[in-house]
C-alpha positions in Angstrom: -28.6 21.6 5.8 -27.3 22.9 9.1 -30.1 22.3 12.2 -32.3 25.2 12.9 -32.0 26.2 16.6 -34.0 27.6 19.3 -36.0 30.7 18.3 -35.6 30.1 14.7 -36.9 26.4 15.2 -40.0 27.9 17.3 -40.8 30.1 14.3 -40.3 27.5 11.8 -42.3 24.9 13.8 -45.3 27.3 14.0 -45.3 27.9 10.3 -45.8 25.5 7.4 -42.8 23.4 8.4 -44.9 22.3 11.5 -45.0 18.6 12.8 -48.8 18.8 13.1 -50.4 16.2 10.9 -47.1 14.1 11.1 -46.6 10.8 12.5 -44.3 10.5 15.1 -42.2 7.4 14.8 -39.5 7.3 17.7 -39.0 9.1 21.0 -35.4 8.7 22.4 -34.6 9.9 26.0 -30.7 10.0 26.6 -29.4 10.4 30.2 -25.5 11.2 29.6 -22.9 9.4 31.8 -21.2 12.8 32.5 -22.7 16.0 34.2 -24.4 17.3 31.4 -28.1 17.3 30.9 -30.2 14.8 29.5 -31.5 14.9 25.7 -34.6 14.1 24.1 -34.9 13.3 20.4 -38.5 12.9 18.5 -38.4 11.7 15.0 -41.5 12.4 12.7 -42.6 11.1 9.1 -43.8 13.8 7.1 -47.6 13.9 6.5 -50.0 13.4 3.6 -49.3 16.0 0.7 -45.7 17.2 2.1 -42.5 16.0 0.8 -41.2 12.5 1.9 -38.7 13.3 4.4 -38.1 12.9 8.2 -38.0 15.6 10.8 -36.3 15.3 13.9 -36.7 17.6 17.1 -33.5 17.4 19.3 -34.2 18.8 22.9 -30.9 19.7 24.7 -30.7 20.6 28.3 -33.9 18.7 29.0 -35.6 20.6 32.1 -38.9 18.5 32.2 -40.2 15.7 30.0 -43.5 13.8 30.2 -44.9 11.2 27.5 -48.1 8.9 27.8 -48.0 6.0 25.4 -51.2 4.1 25.1 -51.6 1.3 22.3 -54.9 2.5 21.2 -54.0 5.9 20.8 -52.2 6.7 17.5 -49.3 8.8 17.1 -50.8 11.0 14.6 -49.9 14.7 15.6 -53.3 16.4 15.6 -52.7 19.2 17.9 -49.1 20.9 18.6 -47.9 23.8 20.8 -44.3 25.2 20.5 -43.1 28.2 22.2 -40.1 30.1 24.3 -41.1 30.3 27.9 -40.5 33.7 30.1 -37.7 31.8 31.4 -36.1 31.3 28.1 -36.6 27.7 28.1 -38.4 25.8 24.7 -41.4 24.2 25.2 -43.2 21.6 22.9 -46.3 19.8 23.5 -47.7 17.1 20.9 -51.1 16.7 23.1 -51.9 20.5 24.3 -55.0 21.1 26.2 -55.4 24.4 23.8 -52.6 24.9 21.0 -53.8 28.4 20.8 -52.5 29.1 24.5 -49.2 31.0 24.6 -47.9 29.3 27.6 -47.5 25.5 28.9 -50.3 24.3 31.1 -50.7 21.3 33.2 -53.3 20.0 30.8 -50.9 19.5 28.4 -49.7 16.1 27.2 -46.6 14.7 25.6 -44.4 17.5 26.4 -40.7 18.4 26.7 -39.3 21.8 28.3 -35.4 22.2 27.6 -32.8 24.9 27.3 -32.2 24.2 23.7 -34.4 22.9 20.7 -33.1 22.1 17.1 -34.8 20.7 14.0 -33.2 18.3 11.7 -34.6 17.6 8.3 -33.8 14.4 6.5 -34.9 13.1 2.7 -35.6 9.8 4.3 -34.4 7.7 7.5 -31.0 8.2 8.4 -30.2 10.7 5.6 -29.8 14.4 6.9 -30.5 17.0 4.2 
């Protein structure tokens, strides 16, 4: 399956294929050695009652990235915000102040703002669907 990108990804993530109720299992920040922009990848395991597969979000052209890890805080995604900003960037927060808001806020946590976002589904770790 081809990756789902940009606005199609936002639409899908705000529907039944959301990562809400999934488990975040990895976050990878990659700073390229050339002049290209950084990339952030997040991998999720599907939640209970959903088909067993991994969901990978890949952010290209990262503009802003903030993530706080606390050992006593689980990585189960309980709230989720995904949108395209007025500037045309793609924004995801795994710990939004209010997931119903249609704009990023300073109170949002665990977020990425990037020029592009894509979704890649896998049946299980490492196997692209």
